[in-house]
C-alpha angles and dihedrals in degrees: 000000000000131000096232130059114251096249090056091053092045091055093048090052091047094053089044094054090049091051091052087061139215093299094045117154124223106290122205119186116194125209093206134230133266118268118233118238108238108253091002096111105210094359120113136190115261107283124236120179117232108272094236090058095041093049092056098039107027087224127125093188118123129240099032128132127199111206130198133188129160091239098048102026116209124350122182116211116192138182112249120236110257130213087246094058091047088054098049101027107026111232109342117208113254124182122231115266145102124301109272087227085078095062095092092054090049090052092053089061088055092049110148096026120111114255127214116194115205130173112027125352114275116218115249095011118113114231124224100202097192092050093045091051090055092049094046092052087053095049090046092058089056095044095054095072108078115225122216090261089059094044090053092052092047091052092056089049090051093054090052091048092048090055089049093053091047091053092046090052090049092055099039107111137121110291098037119107130229089247092053092051089050092052095048091046094048094042092055090047090054091046089055098052110283114138095192144000109260092221138350109300115245120212116172125178126202108318089006088069089069089065104089101214097025117175110220114248143162097306114131123221113246124202097260095043127109121216122217117198122187109179144133138197118225132207120189091343098309114116142191117219113204135163129193131172117208137183118249088238135012098308146020123250113256094263094043087052091051095052094039090055091049094051091046090053090050090051090051092051093048092050093049088059094053095105131134110280097021115133110240091229090058086056090055093047093050092054094041088052091057091049091048094051092047095048089048088053090053090055094248100107128042134201139031119335098235089050090051090053098040095045090049093238089132088062091071086074102020102041100164139059122273092252149297145236116289139180117083091051125345091278103043119187101310119159134125140282110272113262094037126104118269091251128011122189124232124188090350099309139092108250113208096215124056112176142079116277117254135199114287094015112143116215138175118230108200118156120173147176121216138177101213115180092206089061101035097045093049107119092209092053089046092054093041093052101029090125098046103048129058088222090181091063099056099086089073094057104038095090088064087075102187143330126202129170119186136179136172117246127197111206109226134174089251094051138277119333114201103214091186096053092113089073103087121233 
């Protein structure tokens, strides 16, 4: 059984073959193999097929290979279900296809042709890394555009995620721990249809909210704390990725409210720029400009806005990119336009995405302001930005910790569509 209807998979394979071109090599896409748990005897970590394989087959079964040649087209080689599996696992799902034992014979018929291996490595098959990189770039360009089947799954994942955030907001109060909030949020997502979390749930209370990927622990919420939650429910590998920042009680403190309103304005500006043809770096700069202006108004930053962006001074408080692609996994595809460097900086940070937005791309937009001691107490940074930061004013703001607000935005020909808009901010 596969997640996607046959016509969906046929269309994806057709578009992939077109992208590979008229001089395409033989292409093999491996599902991968389970990884053993150290000291676990026959136990393995939960298996997830490589996204390139899963996107083209709809199968999460290990050991498979999807093969393509211009002469034969697509052939799916699968690992047959064994009696041992039926004994221990019941009746595992296995997609239709040829026995993977026949792959070597299939390759003999392609002898002499160049071979690109995508997905996970395939035992016994030599890899041409340069050729594989070229084919992966072509496949990535196809995968970036979400089809209707993907959007439908993402809509269901968002519904489950929205329920989880509603439950989290309900339980947040002084006396509850980060870990308890995580448990309530995740349990509600599962109750509402999620079959996994898309990534490790982040719950940061007070100063912990300034740790970008904070793992929830025993810290207890106090009355003047804020609570930052970054989480996403997943369905069949497709995940939402949402961040909200809440007060411990009914309202933020005045300084928390100032920072929250500023981050919300930056998010709104970033979302408004999410249009077909817009460079992703321009989205980041637009949001960073709003943040720099606000921090200057608060007396934290000093100088011209362009100078605060170009020097990287804004990155003292906004130290990450504006967002990334999401969907099939929390970091879906990404990359950069061919001919550009691997990573270009923008406003003092390395931005994960470096290409113009296309129709049906799904992006996160997630600006934030953080007061991170490791950054703000660094003597080298204090010296470098001595003219750009009112260092003496920071103590009044440090207790805020951090604020991030994140939504998932589908790029359409008529403008940005926020698919997570139902989650209150």
